[in-house]
Every structure is written in C-alpha cells, then in structure tokens.
KEDO-871220 format. One record per atom (N, C-alpha, C): x, y, z; atom name; residue number from 1. Coordinates in nm, 2 decimals. Layout:
# KEDO-871220
{{X, Y, Z}, 'CA', NUM}
...
This chain:
# KEDO-871220
{{1.05, 1.00, 1.61}, 'N', 1}
{{1.12, 0.87, 1.60}, 'CA', 1}
{{1.18, 0.85, 1.46}, 'C', 1}
{{1.31, 0.82, 1.45}, 'N', 2}
{{1.37, 0.79, 1.33}, 'CA', 2}
{{1.38, 0.64, 1.30}, 'C', 2}
{{1.33, 0.60, 1.18}, 'N', 3}
{{1.34, 0.46, 1.15}, 'CA', 3}
{{1.46, 0.43, 1.07}, 'C', 3}
{{1.54, 0.33, 1.12}, 'N', 4}
{{1.67, 0.30, 1.04}, 'CA', 4}
{{1.64, 0.27, 0.90}, 'C', 4}
{{1.73, 0.31, 0.81}, 'N', 5}
{{1.71, 0.29, 0.66}, 'CA', 5}
{{1.70, 0.14, 0.63}, 'C', 5}
{{1.75, 0.05, 0.71}, 'N', 6}
{{1.75, -0.09, 0.68}, 'CA', 6}
{{1.62, -0.16, 0.69}, 'C', 6}
{{1.52, -0.09, 0.76}, 'N', 7}
{{1.39, -0.15, 0.77}, 'CA', 7}
{{1.30, -0.11, 0.65}, 'C', 7}
{{1.23, -0.20, 0.60}, 'N', 8}
{{1.14, -0.17, 0.49}, 'CA', 8}
{{1.02, -0.27, 0.48}, 'C', 8}
{{0.92, -0.24, 0.40}, 'N', 9}
{{0.81, -0.32, 0.38}, 'CA', 9}
{{0.78, -0.34, 0.23}, 'C', 9}
{{0.72, -0.45, 0.20}, 'N', 10}
{{0.69, -0.49, 0.06}, 'CA', 10}
{{0.56, -0.56, 0.06}, 'C', 10}
{{0.49, -0.54, -0.06}, 'N', 11}
{{0.36, -0.61, -0.07}, 'CA', 11}
{{0.39, -0.76, -0.07}, 'C', 11}
{{0.30, -0.84, -0.02}, 'N', 12}
{{0.32, -0.99, -0.01}, 'CA', 12}
{{0.28, -1.04, -0.15}, 'C', 12}
{{0.37, -1.13, -0.20}, 'N', 13}
{{0.35, -1.20, -0.33}, 'CA', 13}
{{0.22, -1.28, -0.33}, 'C', 13}
{{0.15, -1.27, -0.45}, 'N', 14}
{{0.03, -1.35, -0.47}, 'CA', 14}
{{-0.08, -1.32, -0.37}, 'C', 14}
{{-0.08, -1.20, -0.30}, 'N', 15}
{{-0.18, -1.16, -0.21}, 'CA', 15}
{{-0.22, -1.02, -0.25}, 'C', 15}
{{-0.32, -1.01, -0.34}, 'N', 16}
{{-0.36, -0.87, -0.38}, 'CA', 16}
{{-0.44, -0.79, -0.27}, 'C', 16}
{{-0.44, -0.66, -0.29}, 'N', 17}
{{-0.52, -0.58, -0.20}, 'CA', 17}
{{-0.66, -0.61, -0.21}, 'C', 17}
{{-0.74, -0.58, -0.10}, 'N', 18}
{{-0.88, -0.61, -0.10}, 'CA', 18}
{{-0.95, -0.49, -0.05}, 'C', 18}
{{-1.08, -0.48, -0.07}, 'N', 19}
{{-1.16, -0.37, -0.02}, 'CA', 19}
{{-1.29, -0.42, 0.03}, 'C', 19}
{{-1.35, -0.34, 0.12}, 'N', 20}
{{-1.48, -0.37, 0.17}, 'CA', 20}
{{-1.58, -0.27, 0.12}, 'C', 20}
{{-1.67, -0.31, 0.04}, 'N', 21}
{{-1.77, -0.21, -0.02}, 'CA', 21}
{{-1.85, -0.14, 0.08}, 'C', 21}
{{-1.88, -0.21, 0.20}, 'N', 22}
{{-1.97, -0.15, 0.30}, 'CA', 22}
{{-1.89, -0.04, 0.38}, 'C', 22}
{{-1.77, -0.06, 0.42}, 'N', 23}
{{-1.70, 0.03, 0.50}, 'CA', 23}
{{-1.60, 0.12, 0.42}, 'C', 23}
{{-1.57, 0.08, 0.30}, 'N', 24}
{{-1.47, 0.16, 0.21}, 'CA', 24}
{{-1.33, 0.13, 0.25}, 'C', 24}
{{-1.31, 0.04, 0.35}, 'N', 25}
{{-1.17, 0.00, 0.39}, 'CA', 25}
{{-1.09, -0.07, 0.28}, 'C', 25}
{{-0.97, -0.03, 0.27}, 'N', 26}
{{-0.88, -0.09, 0.17}, 'CA', 26}
{{-0.77, -0.16, 0.26}, 'C', 26}
{{-0.74, -0.29, 0.23}, 'N', 27}
{{-0.65, -0.37, 0.31}, 'CA', 27}
{{-0.54, -0.42, 0.21}, 'C', 27}
{{-0.41, -0.38, 0.24}, 'N', 28}
{{-0.30, -0.42, 0.16}, 'CA', 28}
{{-0.21, -0.51, 0.24}, 'C', 28}
{{-0.19, -0.64, 0.20}, 'N', 29}
{{-0.11, -0.73, 0.27}, 'CA', 29}
{{0.04, -0.70, 0.25}, 'C', 29}
{{0.12, -0.68, 0.36}, 'N', 30}
{{0.26, -0.64, 0.34}, 'CA', 30}
{{0.35, -0.73, 0.43}, 'C', 30}
{{0.47, -0.75, 0.38}, 'N', 31}
{{0.57, -0.82, 0.46}, 'CA', 31}
{{0.67, -0.72, 0.51}, 'C', 31}
{{0.72, -0.74, 0.63}, 'N', 32}
{{0.81, -0.65, 0.70}, 'CA', 32}
{{0.95, -0.71, 0.70}, 'C', 32}
{{1.05, -0.63, 0.67}, 'N', 33}
{{1.19, -0.68, 0.66}, 'CA', 33}
{{1.29, -0.59, 0.74}, 'C', 33}
{{1.40, -0.65, 0.79}, 'N', 34}
{{1.51, -0.58, 0.84}, 'CA', 34}
{{1.63, -0.63, 0.75}, 'C', 34}
{{1.68, -0.54, 0.67}, 'N', 35}
{{1.77, -0.57, 0.56}, 'CA', 35}
{{1.69, -0.66, 0.47}, 'C', 35}
{{1.74, -0.78, 0.45}, 'N', 36}
{{1.66, -0.88, 0.36}, 'CA', 36}
{{1.61, -0.99, 0.45}, 'C', 36}
{{1.60, -0.97, 0.58}, 'N', 37}
{{1.55, -1.08, 0.66}, 'CA', 37}
{{1.40, -1.05, 0.69}, 'C', 37}
{{1.32, -1.15, 0.65}, 'N', 38}
{{1.17, -1.14, 0.68}, 'CA', 38}
{{1.15, -1.14, 0.83}, 'C', 38}
{{1.07, -1.04, 0.87}, 'N', 39}
{{1.04, -1.02, 1.02}, 'CA', 39}
{{0.90, -1.04, 1.05}, 'C', 39}
{{0.81, -1.05, 0.95}, 'N', 40}
{{0.67, -1.07, 0.98}, 'CA', 40}
{{0.58, -1.02, 0.87}, 'C', 40}
{{0.45, -1.05, 0.89}, 'N', 41}
{{0.35, -1.00, 0.79}, 'CA', 41}
{{0.24, -0.92, 0.87}, 'C', 41}
{{0.18, -0.83, 0.80}, 'N', 42}
{{0.07, -0.76, 0.86}, 'CA', 42}
{{-0.01, -0.70, 0.74}, 'C', 42}
{{-0.12, -0.64, 0.77}, 'N', 43}
{{-0.20, -0.57, 0.67}, 'CA', 43}
{{-0.19, -0.42, 0.70}, 'C', 43}
{{-0.18, -0.34, 0.59}, 'N', 44}
{{-0.19, -0.20, 0.60}, 'CA', 44}
{{-0.34, -0.17, 0.57}, 'C', 44}
{{-0.40, -0.11, 0.66}, 'N', 45}
{{-0.55, -0.09, 0.65}, 'CA', 45}
{{-0.57, 0.06, 0.64}, 'C', 45}
{{-0.64, 0.10, 0.53}, 'N', 46}
{{-0.66, 0.25, 0.50}, 'CA', 46}
{{-0.81, 0.27, 0.47}, 'C', 46}
{{-0.86, 0.39, 0.49}, 'N', 47}
{{-0.99, 0.43, 0.44}, 'CA', 47}
{{-0.97, 0.45, 0.29}, 'C', 47}
{{-1.08, 0.44, 0.22}, 'N', 48}
{{-1.07, 0.46, 0.07}, 'CA', 48}
{{-1.01, 0.60, 0.04}, 'C', 48}
{{-1.04, 0.70, 0.11}, 'N', 49}
{{-0.99, 0.84, 0.09}, 'CA', 49}
{{-0.84, 0.84, 0.12}, 'C', 49}
{{-0.80, 0.78, 0.23}, 'N', 50}
{{-0.65, 0.77, 0.26}, 'CA', 50}
{{-0.58, 0.69, 0.15}, 'C', 50}
{{-0.64, 0.58, 0.10}, 'N', 51}
{{-0.57, 0.50, 0.00}, 'CA', 51}
{{-0.56, 0.58, -0.13}, 'C', 51}
{{-0.66, 0.66, -0.17}, 'N', 52}
{{-0.65, 0.74, -0.29}, 'CA', 52}
{{-0.54, 0.85, -0.27}, 'C', 52}
{{-0.53, 0.91, -0.15}, 'N', 53}
{{-0.43, 1.01, -0.13}, 'CA', 53}
{{-0.29, 0.95, -0.13}, 'C', 53}
{{-0.27, 0.83, -0.07}, 'N', 54}
{{-0.14, 0.77, -0.07}, 'CA', 54}
{{-0.10, 0.73, -0.21}, 'C', 54}
{{-0.19, 0.68, -0.29}, 'N', 55}
{{-0.16, 0.65, -0.43}, 'CA', 55}
{{-0.12, 0.77, -0.51}, 'C', 55}
{{-0.19, 0.88, -0.49}, 'N', 56}
{{-0.16, 1.01, -0.56}, 'CA', 56}
{{-0.02, 1.06, -0.52}, 'C', 56}
{{0.01, 1.05, -0.39}, 'N', 57}
{{0.14, 1.10, -0.34}, 'CA', 57}
{{0.25, 1.01, -0.39}, 'C', 57}
{{0.23, 0.88, -0.40}, 'N', 58}
{{0.33, 0.79, -0.45}, 'CA', 58}
{{0.35, 0.81, -0.60}, 'C', 58}
{{0.24, 0.83, -0.67}, 'N', 59}
{{0.25, 0.86, -0.82}, 'CA', 59}
{{0.33, 0.99, -0.84}, 'C', 59}
{{0.30, 1.09, -0.76}, 'N', 60}
{{0.38, 1.22, -0.78}, 'CA', 60}
{{0.52, 1.20, -0.74}, 'C', 60}
{{0.55, 1.13, -0.63}, 'N', 61}
{{0.69, 1.11, -0.60}, 'CA', 61}
{{0.77, 1.03, -0.70}, 'C', 61}
{{0.70, 0.94, -0.77}, 'N', 62}
{{0.76, 0.86, -0.88}, 'CA', 62}
{{0.77, 0.93, -1.01}, 'C', 62}
{{0.71, 1.06, -1.02}, 'N', 63}
{{0.71, 1.14, -1.14}, 'CA', 63}
{{0.60, 1.11, -1.23}, 'C', 63}
{{0.49, 1.04, -1.18}, 'N', 64}
{{0.38, 1.02, -1.27}, 'CA', 64}
{{0.28, 1.13, -1.27}, 'C', 64}
{{0.29, 1.22, -1.17}, 'N', 65}
{{0.19, 1.33, -1.16}, 'CA', 65}
{{0.05, 1.28, -1.13}, 'C', 65}
{{-0.05, 1.36, -1.15}, 'N', 66}
{{-0.18, 1.32, -1.11}, 'CA', 66}
{{-0.25, 1.24, -1.22}, 'C', 66}
{{-0.19, 1.23, -1.34}, 'N', 67}
{{-0.26, 1.17, -1.45}, 'CA', 67}
{{-0.21, 1.02, -1.47}, 'C', 67}
{{-0.14, 0.97, -1.37}, 'N', 68}
{{-0.09, 0.83, -1.37}, 'CA', 68}
{{-0.20, 0.73, -1.40}, 'C', 68}
{{-0.19, 0.66, -1.51}, 'N', 69}
{{-0.30, 0.56, -1.54}, 'CA', 69}
{{-0.29, 0.45, -1.43}, 'C', 69}
{{-0.41, 0.42, -1.37}, 'N', 70}
{{-0.41, 0.32, -1.27}, 'CA', 70}
{{-0.55, 0.25, -1.27}, 'C', 70}
{{-0.55, 0.13, -1.21}, 'N', 71}
{{-0.68, 0.07, -1.19}, 'CA', 71}
{{-0.74, 0.13, -1.07}, 'C', 71}
{{-0.87, 0.16, -1.09}, 'N', 72}
{{-0.94, 0.22, -0.98}, 'CA', 72}
{{-0.95, 0.13, -0.86}, 'C', 72}
{{-0.94, 0.19, -0.74}, 'N', 73}
{{-0.95, 0.12, -0.62}, 'CA', 73}
{{-1.09, 0.05, -0.61}, 'C', 73}
{{-1.19, 0.11, -0.68}, 'N', 74}
{{-1.32, 0.05, -0.68}, 'CA', 74}
{{-1.31, -0.10, -0.73}, 'C', 74}
{{-1.22, -0.12, -0.82}, 'N', 75}
{{-1.21, -0.25, -0.88}, 'CA', 75}
{{-1.14, -0.36, -0.79}, 'C', 75}
{{-1.07, -0.31, -0.68}, 'N', 76}
{{-1.01, -0.40, -0.59}, 'CA', 76}
{{-1.11, -0.48, -0.51}, 'C', 76}
{{-1.09, -0.61, -0.51}, 'N', 77}
{{-1.19, -0.69, -0.43}, 'CA', 77}
{{-1.14, -0.74, -0.30}, 'C', 77}
C-alpha cells in the first residue's frame, strides 16, 4: 500500500511521551493530518526495544549517527 505524500503525523503539543515501567511500553501522542487539516489524534504505542530502534534509525536518517545525544527513554514518565 502506498501512502499519499500529503498524509503525515506530528507529536501533539504539550503532551509528552510516557512509559510504563512494568510493561516497558512507550506511548507517544500524535496528531494525524491530511495536508494541514487535522484529521484526528491517536497514540503510537511501542515496546521499549522498538522505541530505542526507532530513535536510532531516526537519528541516523537525520545524520546524527549512533552517538546522538538524547534523553534516555528511561526518563520518560
């Protein structure tokens, strides 16, 4: 399935990510858009391992490599 380029998601303002210490789940609140029209809100839910991999891949794609300084996901509440 190809997603049209005009669809995108963004983190929701003033709603930080959270994590569950018992399950290791990381929850990122996101807003969904078609062009600049808000279409809804949802949470991106990842395991801690998946969240770490995603962060590493994003850092690499942005040219930060593996040494990108970041706040540990352990600090996310």
